[in-house]
Structure formats: structure tokens, C-alpha cells
C-alpha positions in Angstrom: -37.0 81.2 53.6 -36.0 84.9 53.2 -35.8 86.4 49.8 -35.0 89.8 48.3 -37.4 92.4 47.1 -36.6 95.3 45.0 -39.3 98.1 44.8 -39.2 101.0 42.4 -41.9 103.7 42.0 -44.0 103.1 39.0 -44.6 106.1 36.5 -48.3 105.6 36.9 -48.2 105.6 40.6 -47.6 102.9 43.2 -44.7 100.5 43.2 -43.3 97.8 41.0 -41.9 94.9 43.1 -39.3 92.3 41.9 -37.8 89.3 43.4 -34.3 88.7 41.8 -34.0 85.0 43.0 -37.0 83.8 41.1 -37.7 86.6 38.6 -41.3 87.3 39.9 -42.7 90.7 39.5 -45.7 92.4 40.5 -47.1 95.8 41.6 -49.1 97.6 44.2 -50.4 101.0 45.2 -48.4 101.1 48.5 -45.1 99.4 49.5 -47.1 97.1 51.8 -49.5 96.0 49.0 -46.6 95.6 46.6 -44.7 93.5 49.1 -47.9 91.4 49.8 -48.5 90.8 46.1 -44.8 89.9 45.6 -44.9 87.3 48.5 -48.1 85.7 47.0 -46.6 85.6 43.4 -43.3 84.2 44.6 -45.0 81.6 46.7 -47.1 80.4 43.7 -44.0 80.4 41.6 -42.1 78.3 44.1 -44.9 75.8 44.3 -44.3 75.0 40.5 -40.4 75.6 40.4 -38.7 74.9 43.7 -35.7 77.0 44.4 -32.5 75.7 45.8 -30.5 78.5 47.3 -26.7 77.9 47.8 -26.0 81.0 49.9 -27.4 84.5 50.7 -27.4 86.8 47.8 -25.3 89.9 47.8 -27.3 93.1 46.9 -25.3 96.0 46.0 -25.3 99.0 43.7 -23.2 100.7 41.1 -22.9 103.9 39.1 -22.7 104.6 35.4 -21.7 107.7 33.7 -24.6 110.0 32.9 -25.3 110.5 29.2 -26.3 113.8 27.7 
């Protein structure tokens, strides 16, 4: 099963990793560690709450106006 991962730099260092299909979130000091932790967290989540995917998710981005 192929799932999505969104990684963002954490203010204190390292990365926060988020899987939008399940909502699982974790962190790691490196990209590799954050992905490994997300994989483990998501696998544990799916053991309890199986996921039925109806299609491949579409990942995109959008812009908002910058507020002063």
C-alpha cells in the first residue's frame, strides 16, 4: 500500500511527519528517521483501524494572500 507523507521542518529542529490518509503524525531528527517513525506509527494505526482506499489521493498546493 502506498500512502502519502508530508514533512515540515520543526521549530526545535528535525521534522514533523504527517500521513493525511490516516491522520498519523510523528517526528524525527532527519527526514529518514521521520519517515521511518511515520511508517511505524501508520502501520500500528492500520492494525487497529483498517483503511479502505477508493483511489489515489491528489496532493496539490494553494496560495493565500499574505496578511500584514
